[in-house]
Structures are given as structure tokens and as C-alpha cells.
C-alpha positions in Angstrom: -0.1 0.0 0.1 1.4 3.4 -1.2 1.7 6.4 1.4 -0.5 9.3 0.9 0.5 12.2 -1.5 1.4 14.3 1.4 3.7 11.8 3.4 4.9 10.7 0.3 5.9 14.2 -0.6 7.4 14.9 2.8 9.4 11.9 2.7 10.7 12.7 -0.6 11.8 15.9 0.8 13.5 14.7 3.8 15.4 12.2 1.6 16.8 14.7 -0.6 17.4 17.0 2.2 19.6 14.2 4.1 21.1 12.8 0.9 22.4 16.7 -0.2 23.7 17.7 2.9 25.3 14.4 4.5 28.0 14.2 1.6 28.8 17.8 1.5 32.8 17.9 2.1 35.6 19.9 0.7 36.5 19.5 -2.8 39.2 16.9 -3.1 39.4 15.9 -6.8 42.7 17.2 -8.3 41.7 16.9 -11.9 38.7 19.3 -11.5 41.2 22.2 -11.7 42.8 21.3 -15.0 39.1 21.0 -16.2 38.6 24.2 -14.8 41.7 25.9 -16.4 40.4 24.6 -19.7 37.2 26.2 -19.3 38.9 29.4 -18.5 41.1 28.9 -21.8 37.9 28.1 -23.7 36.0 31.3 -22.6 39.2 33.5 -23.3 39.7 32.4 -26.6 36.1 31.5 -28.0 37.6 28.3 -29.4 38.4 24.5 -28.0 42.2 24.2 -27.7 43.5 22.0 -30.8 46.7 21.1 -29.0 47.7 21.1 -25.1 48.4 24.9 -24.0 49.1 23.9 -20.7 52.1 21.2 -20.2 55.7 21.6 -20.7 56.1 17.8 -21.4 52.9 17.3 -23.4 53.3 14.7 -26.4 52.8 16.8 -29.6 49.7 15.4 -31.0 46.2 16.5 -31.0 44.1 17.1 -27.9 41.1 15.1 -28.3 39.0 16.8 -25.3 35.9 14.9 -24.7 34.8 16.6 -21.8 34.9 20.2 -23.4 31.2 20.9 -22.8 31.6 20.5 -19.0 34.5 22.7 -18.9 32.8 25.5 -20.7 29.7 25.3 -18.1 31.7 24.9 -15.0 34.3 28.1 -15.4 31.5 30.4 -15.2 29.6 28.7 -12.5 32.9 28.5 -10.5 33.7 32.4 -11.5 30.1 33.3 -10.1 29.9 31.2 -6.9 33.5 29.5 -6.4 34.9 26.2 -4.9 32.0 26.3 -2.6 29.2 26.7 -5.4 30.7 23.5 -7.0 30.7 21.4 -3.9 27.3 22.4 -3.1 26.3 21.6 -6.7 27.9 18.1 -6.6 26.2 17.4 -3.2 22.6 18.7 -4.6 23.2 16.7 -8.1 23.8 13.4 -5.8 20.8 14.4 -3.6 18.4 15.0 -6.7 19.3 12.1 -8.5 18.6 9.5 -5.7 15.4 11.4 -4.7 14.4 10.9 -8.3 15.4 7.2 -8.1 13.4 7.1 -5.1 10.3 8.5 -6.8 10.9 6.3 -9.8 11.6 2.9 -7.5 8.7 3.4 -5.0 6.1 3.6 -8.1 7.7 0.3 -9.7 7.6 -1.4 -6.5 4.4 0.0 -5.0 6.2 0.2 -1.7 7.8 3.5 -0.4 9.5 2.0 2.4 11.1 -0.8 0.2 12.3 1.7 -2.5 13.7 3.8 0.5 15.8 0.7 1.6 17.0 0.2 -2.0 18.0 3.9 -2.7 19.7 4.0 0.6 21.8 1.4 0.1 22.8 2.7 -3.5 23.2 6.1 -2.4 25.3 5.2 0.4 27.8 3.2 -2.1 27.7 6.0 -4.8 28.2 8.9 -2.1 32.1 8.5 -1.9 32.5 7.9 -5.7 30.7 11.1 -6.8 33.5 14.2 -7.1 33.6 17.1 -9.0 35.0 15.7 -12.3 32.7 15.6 -15.5 32.2 11.6 -15.2 30.2 12.1 -11.8 27.9 14.8 -13.5 27.9 12.2 -16.7 26.0 9.6 -14.2 22.9 11.7 -14.9 23.2 10.8 -18.6 23.7 7.2 -17.6 20.4 6.8 -15.5 18.4 8.6 -18.3 19.8 6.5 -21.1 18.8 3.4 -18.8 15.4 4.8 -18.3 14.7 5.7 -21.8 15.6 2.4 -23.1 13.6 0.4 -20.8 10.5 1.8 -21.9 8.9 0.8 -25.1 10.7 2.5 -28.3 8.9 5.5 -30.0 10.0 7.7 -32.8 9.8 10.6 -30.2 11.9 8.3 -27.4 14.4 7.5 -30.4 14.8 11.1 -31.2 15.3 12.0 -27.4 17.5 9.2 -26.9 19.8 10.6 -30.0 19.7 14.1 -28.7 20.6 12.9 -25.2 23.8 11.2 -26.9 24.9 14.0 -28.8 25.2 16.5 -25.4 26.6 13.2 -23.6 29.3 12.9 -26.0 30.3 16.5 -25.8 30.2 16.3 -22.0 32.1 12.9 -21.3 33.3 9.7 -23.3 31.2 7.4 -21.1 28.7 8.5 -23.8 30.3 5.5 -25.7 27.6 3.3 -23.6 24.7 4.9 -25.2 24.4 2.2 -28.2 25.5 -0.5 -26.0 22.9 0.2 -23.4 20.2 0.6 -26.2 21.6 -2.7 -27.8 21.6 -4.7 -24.5 18.2 -3.8 -23.6 16.1 -3.6 -26.7 17.7 -6.8 -28.1 16.3 -8.7 -25.0 13.1 -6.9 -24.7 12.0 -7.0 -28.2 9.9 -10.2 -27.6 7.6 -8.0 -25.3 7.1 -5.0 -27.9 3.4 -4.2 -28.0 3.6 -1.8 -30.8 3.8 -3.0 -34.6 7.4 -2.5 -35.7 8.9 -2.7 -32.2 11.9 -4.6 -33.6 12.5 -1.6 -36.3 12.1 1.2 -33.7 14.8 -0.8 -31.6 17.3 -1.1 -34.2 16.6 2.6 -35.0 17.4 3.7 -31.4 20.7 1.6 -31.5 21.8 3.1 -34.9 20.5 6.7 -34.0 22.5 6.6 -30.7 25.5 5.2 -32.3 25.6 7.9 -35.3 25.0 10.7 -32.5 28.5 9.9 -31.2 30.0 11.5 -34.1 28.3 14.8 -33.4 31.3 16.3 -31.6 34.3 18.6 -32.5 36.5 15.5 -33.6 34.3 13.5 -35.4 35.4 9.8 -35.5 38.5 10.6 -33.3 36.1 11.6 -30.5 35.0 8.0 -30.3 38.4 6.2 -30.7 40.4 8.4 -28.5 38.7 7.2 -25.1 39.6 3.5 -26.2 43.0 4.1 -26.9 43.3 5.8 -23.4 41.9 2.9 -21.8 44.2 0.5 -23.5 47.3 2.8 -22.8 46.5 3.5 -19.1 46.0 -0.3 -18.3 49.4 -1.2 -20.1 51.5 1.9 -19.4 54.2 2.4 -16.7 52.0 4.0 -14.3 48.9 2.5 -12.5 46.2 5.3 -11.7 44.2 4.2 -8.6 40.9 5.2 -10.4 41.8 2.8 -13.2 42.4 -0.1 -10.6 40.0 -3.2 -10.5 37.7 -3.9 -7.7 37.6 -7.0 -5.5 35.7 -8.1 -3.3 38.4 -7.7 -0.3 38.4 -4.0 -1.5 34.7 -3.3 -2.2 32.5 -5.7 -0.4 29.5 -3.7 -0.8 29.9 -3.9 -4.7 29.8 -7.6 -4.6 27.3 -7.9 -2.1 24.8 -5.6 -4.4 25.5 -7.7 -7.2 24.7 -10.8 -5.3 21.4 -9.2 -4.1 20.3 -8.5 -7.7 21.2 -12.0 -9.0 19.1 -13.8 -6.3 16.4 -11.4 -7.0 16.6 -12.4 -10.4 16.8 -16.0 -9.5 13.5 -15.9 -7.5 11.7 -13.7 -9.6 8.3 -15.4 -11.3 8.6 -13.0 -14.2 12.4 -13.2 -14.9 12.2 -13.6 -18.9 10.6 -10.2 -18.9 13.2 -8.7 -16.8 16.0 -10.0 -18.8 17.1 -6.7 -19.9 17.3 -5.8 -16.3 19.8 -8.6 -15.8 21.9 -7.7 -18.8 22.1 -4.3 -17.6 23.1 -5.5 -14.4 25.8 -7.8 -15.9 27.0 -4.7 -18.1 27.6 -2.2 -15.3 28.9 -4.9 -12.9 31.6 -5.8 -15.3 32.4 -2.1 -15.9 32.4 -1.6 -11.8 34.8 -4.6 -11.5 37.1 -3.6 -14.1 37.7 0.1 -13.3 37.0 2.0 -9.7 36.1 4.9 -11.9 32.7 3.2 -13.1 31.5 2.7 -9.5 29.4 5.9 -9.6 27.5 4.6 -12.6 27.1 1.1 -11.2 25.5 2.4 -7.7 23.2 4.9 -9.7 22.0 2.4 -12.1 21.3 -0.5 -9.5 17.7 0.4 -8.3 16.6 0.9 -11.5 17.5 -2.7 -12.7 16.8 -4.5 -9.2 13.4 -2.9 -8.2 11.4 -4.6 -10.9 12.8 -8.1 -10.0 12.1 -7.9 -6.3 8.9 -9.9 -5.0 6.6 -7.6 -2.8 7.1 -7.9 0.7 4.6 -9.7 2.8 2.9 -6.9 4.5 2.9 -3.2 4.9 4.4 -3.4 8.1 7.7 -5.0 6.9 7.6 -2.2 4.3 7.3 0.4 7.1 10.1 -1.3 8.9 12.2 -1.1 5.6 11.8 2.3 5.3 12.2 3.5 9.0 15.6 1.3 8.8 16.6 3.1 6.0 15.8 6.7 7.5 17.5 5.8 10.8 20.9 4.7 8.9 20.7 8.2 6.9 20.3 9.9 10.4 23.2 8.4 12.1 25.1 9.1 8.7 24.1 12.5 8.8 24.8 12.9 12.6 28.3 11.3 12.4 29.6 13.6 9.7 30.3 17.3 9.7 29.3 18.7 6.4 31.9 21.3 5.1 33.2 23.5 2.3 36.2 24.6 0.7 39.1 22.6 -0.6 40.7 19.4 1.3 44.2 20.8 1.9 45.3 17.3 2.9 44.7 16.4 -0.7 45.5 19.6 -2.9 48.6 22.0 -1.9 46.7 25.2 -1.4 49.2 26.7 1.2 52.2 25.5 -0.4 51.1 26.6 -4.0 50.2 30.1 -2.5 53.5 30.4 -1.1 55.3 29.8 -4.5 53.2 32.0 -6.5 54.2 34.7 -3.9 57.7 34.0 -4.9 57.2 34.3 -8.7 59.2 31.1 -9.5 61.5 31.0 -12.8 61.4 28.0 -15.4 58.8 25.2 -15.6 57.2 23.2 -12.6 57.5 19.7 -11.9 54.8 18.0 -9.9 53.4 14.8 -8.9 50.6 14.0 -11.6 47.8 14.4 -9.6 49.0 17.7 -8.2 49.5 19.2 -11.8 45.7 20.1 -12.2 45.5 22.4 -9.3 49.3 23.9 -10.4 47.9 24.7 -13.8 45.0 26.4 -12.2 47.2 28.5 -10.1 50.1 29.3 -12.5 49.1 29.3 -16.1 49.9 31.2 -18.1 52.7 32.9 -16.5 54.5 29.5 -15.7 53.9 25.7 -17.4 53.5 22.7 -15.2 55.3 19.7 -16.7 52.9 17.2 -16.3 49.3 16.4 -14.4 46.6 13.9 -14.7 46.0 13.8 -18.4 47.8 10.5 -19.1 46.8 10.2 -22.6 49.1 13.7 -23.4 52.0 12.6 -21.5 53.0 9.2 -23.1 56.7 10.1 -23.6 57.4 11.8 -20.5 55.8 9.1 -18.3 57.9 6.7 -20.0 60.9 8.8 -19.4 60.0 9.6 -16.1 59.5 5.9 -14.8 63.1 5.1 -16.1 64.6 8.2 -14.7 63.5 7.3 -11.0 65.7 4.2 -11.2 69.0 6.1 -12.2 70.4 9.1 -11.0 72.0 10.5 -14.4 68.7 9.9 -16.2 67.0 11.9 -13.5 69.4 14.9 -13.9 68.8 14.7 -17.7 64.9 14.6 -17.6 65.3 17.7 -15.2 67.3 19.4 -17.9 65.4 18.2 -20.8 62.2 20.0 -19.6 64.0 22.7 -18.0 62.6 22.0 -14.4 63.3 24.9 -12.2 60.9 24.1 -9.4 59.4 20.7 -8.2 56.2 20.4 -6.3 56.4 16.8 -4.8 54.0 14.9 -2.7 54.9 12.4 0.4 56.4 9.0 -0.8 57.6 6.3 1.7 61.2 6.3 2.7 63.7 5.1 -0.2 66.0 2.2 0.8 69.4 2.8 -0.4 72.7 0.7 -0.4 75.7 2.6 1.0 78.4 1.9 -1.8 80.9 2.0 1.0 79.5 -0.1 3.8 77.1 -2.2 1.8 74.6 -1.1 4.5 71.0 -0.6 3.2 69.7 2.6 4.8 66.3 4.4 4.6 66.3 8.1 3.7 63.0 10.5 3.0 62.4 9.9 -0.6 62.9 13.8 -1.0 66.4 13.8 -0.4 66.9 11.1 -3.0 65.3 13.1 -5.9 65.9 16.6 -4.8 69.4 16.6 -2.7 69.8 19.6 -0.8 73.0 20.5 -2.0 70.9 21.0 -5.5 67.4 21.8 -4.3 66.4 24.1 -1.5 63.1 23.4 0.4 61.0 26.6 0.3 57.6 25.6 1.2 55.5 22.6 2.5 52.2 22.0 3.8 50.1 18.6 4.4 49.8 17.8 0.6 53.2 18.6 -0.8 56.9 19.9 -0.5 58.2 22.8 -2.8 62.0 22.6 -3.8 63.7 25.3 -5.6 66.4 24.0 -8.0 69.6 26.3 -7.0 71.0 26.3 -10.4 67.7 27.6 -12.2 67.1 30.2 -9.2 70.0 32.0 -10.1 70.3 35.7 -8.8 67.7 34.7 -6.3 68.7 34.7 -2.5 67.3 31.4 -1.7 68.9 31.6 2.0 66.4 34.1 2.8 63.5 31.6 2.0 65.2 28.3 2.4 63.7 25.9 5.0 66.6 24.2 6.6 66.9 21.1 9.2 63.5 20.0 8.2 62.2 16.7 6.1 58.7 17.0 6.0 58.5 13.6 4.6 60.2 12.2 7.3 57.5 12.8 9.7 56.6 10.0 11.6 59.6 8.2 10.9 
């Protein structure tokens, strides 16, 4: 039995309020800032950058920037409302998305209480995966695509799906899933089309979305580039954490939710009709297990595919218990978190970069890849950052860098080749080196191995990074006045 309209509205409003406020946390996604810098560049030049304007070590190749629309939109929002506005926008998107899923799921299950349980589980799983990057905001397109394809195809819906795909491919490369989603759902659901010509409409939906992918500034390259990036990142010299696979040991909730969905299908009396839901589950489960970056999509789609397969609860009392348990969990989650805004200074070098900017550094700036985006936003166009999180643009540098870390002569040559005058280094574990005279293995701070104090001066540090000035490159500058001596910030706790 469904709740009254008034009670339903109150529950939906309360759910939205909690799920939007609870995940408020300081911005911590380092890639957000190179997206922001790109948006600034697009607005200033009135065009898309055809090659990378920011990096000092970028490959000399065209930049296939498949997220330009997000960048174009986010820059004026950031300019108007600042970092806090973006943090709030992310939280509001998370709350609004799962409130909409709650509204849909409650109608599908005819039980607001059970829908609350499903959407709370799903929201909790997604809350950590939602950041300020375009992939997070693109989850909205994924959910809309699934919702559209699960309905009977009509000419109007085919047109809507094609238009959705056009916006999506210019927002984020995950739009490559559009024809896949349509193909999975429509091929398995064609048996139940009630309209004449349903099969033709299904084929048209897949074909229209595939052609719509080409409506981007780069044409076929806009479709091929993400596939090349995936291949390179998973086989290249560096393993970015977001491209790592999930396992039951590291992400038990993911595998538990997959198991729940499989059990629901196994006991579903109308399982043949829900075959599209099972295949969608298989698709998004495979994506989430393959790469951590796909978890937000899985958790957001999960209620859509699971709700129709679940049997009704035995009584209204059980429905109320499920809803009450969900709200109790949400309330505890909210009360044990302290919603906050700003930038997470444990992750991003806010104070260290501000100190460096005040010193007007010469030359190029080397950084750990995940810090490069923030430095691009802070220093471009006055200074160029050697590398950042855009792995697809730094094939040569990353290969050289991986080799140089194993050889001091190659390391010095790398510094010279890219005219590196300043380094913004993150905190690494101690290096274990063998003393050439004694043969004894000793542990030293990693910064002393890569930035020996005879050649580099420590001039700033904060919780996220250390800043080193290359003495030979800062000629004419009195480093003695700003150098921090007798301190190894990366030896803390040793």
C-alpha cells in the first residue's frame, strides 16, 4: 500500500535534504582544476584548444578533449560561486538524482518503504564515488539512458535518445555506452514489444545513438580516443588508482549488491520479462569490477534494474520497517558527519602553491601527476607545469619518468630536458638505498633522493606537498632568505 500524497512528498523532501547535506565535503578531486583551467581557456579564446596549451612535457599530438562541454559550463559557475558553489552543486546533484530514483522505484515496487531501502543502499555506495569531475555529472546521462531504453521505443523516444547522446558525448566519453545500453536492452526486450514495428524501432534507437556519437568537434577521433586511452593507461608505466579493478576484499558492498540482484532475478516469477534488467546489471557490474572509476554508474543504475525484479514484501508493516531502517541509517550517517565546504588541503597543495606563487618562480614546474591540475589553475599562463593527470597527453614523459626514477643520471637529464626549475613533490614512503662503502641498506626520505639539498632548496610545504627550488635555476635569487633548513617534511613519523 502506497503512502498518501502528502506523506510521500514529505518523505521525498526529507530524503533529498539528508542525501544532499550529508555528502557535503571539501573539494578533493585534483583533476577538477585542469578542467577548470580549460574552461577558462575556452571562454578567453572563444574556441577549443587543438593542442595542449598548459603542459611543458605534452606529446606533440592533437588534444581530443571529450569533456569540453563540462569545462565550458563549469568555469562560469566557478567564477560566479567559487569552490563552495561547485561543492554544493555536486551534493545537490547526488541528492536530486537519488530522490528521483526513489520516486521512480517507489512507483515500480508499489512500496515507498522498500524503495527507501534500495535507494539508501545505492546512495551510500555512490556517495564516496561522486566527485567534482565530469564523470560524476555524466552519471545523470547514464541513468536517463537506462530509463529511456527500458521503456517501449517510439519515434519520439528515439529522437530524445539521440539528442541525449549528442549532449553526452560532448560532456564525457562515457557516452560510448549509449548504443551499448540501447542494444542490450532493446535486443533482450524485443519479445515484449506491443507496438507493430517494435523491432525496427529498437534497431533505430541503437543506430541513432551510434551515429549521434559522431556529433562532436573531433568526429570519429572523439569516439576512438577514449578506447586508446583505456588501452594505454592499463598497460602503461603508471597505474592510476581510478583505473584499478575492484575485488571482494576491497569493495565488499559492490559484490554484495551484485549478489542481491542475482538472487532477486533467480527468484523472480517474471524473470524472462526482466532479462533486460539482468543484462544491464551484468554490463554495469563488469564495468565497476574492471575500473573503480565506474562505481558511480553502477550504484546509480542499481535501483533501476533491481527494483522490478524484487518480490513484494509480505505486509505493509515490513514495508514501514524497511523505510524506518533506511531513515535511521541516513540520520545516523548525517549526525556522524560534519558537512563542510572549501578545498581539502590534505589532498591539494593550497598553502604550498600560494607560497610559491608569491615568490614568482622561474622556469617550468614539475609535480606529482595528481597535483598538476591545481598548479595549472594557479600558475598558467605565467608558468607551465610539466605534467598532470591527463595521462593520454604524456606518453613520452611518463615513460621517461618511470625510467629516470631508477637512475640518478637519467633523473638529472630529465630535469634538464624539460627545464624544470621548481618541483612540487608529494609525500612518498622512505627510499631504501645501499651505501656504496659499507654495503649497508639505509632508509632516507624520498625527497632527499630525488631533490638532494645540495642542488635543491626546500622553500615551502604543507599537508599535501613539498616545494623545492633548483638552486642552479633560481640564479640571482637569495634562496638563503626563504630556504627551510633542518627539516624533512616527508620524514614525519619516521
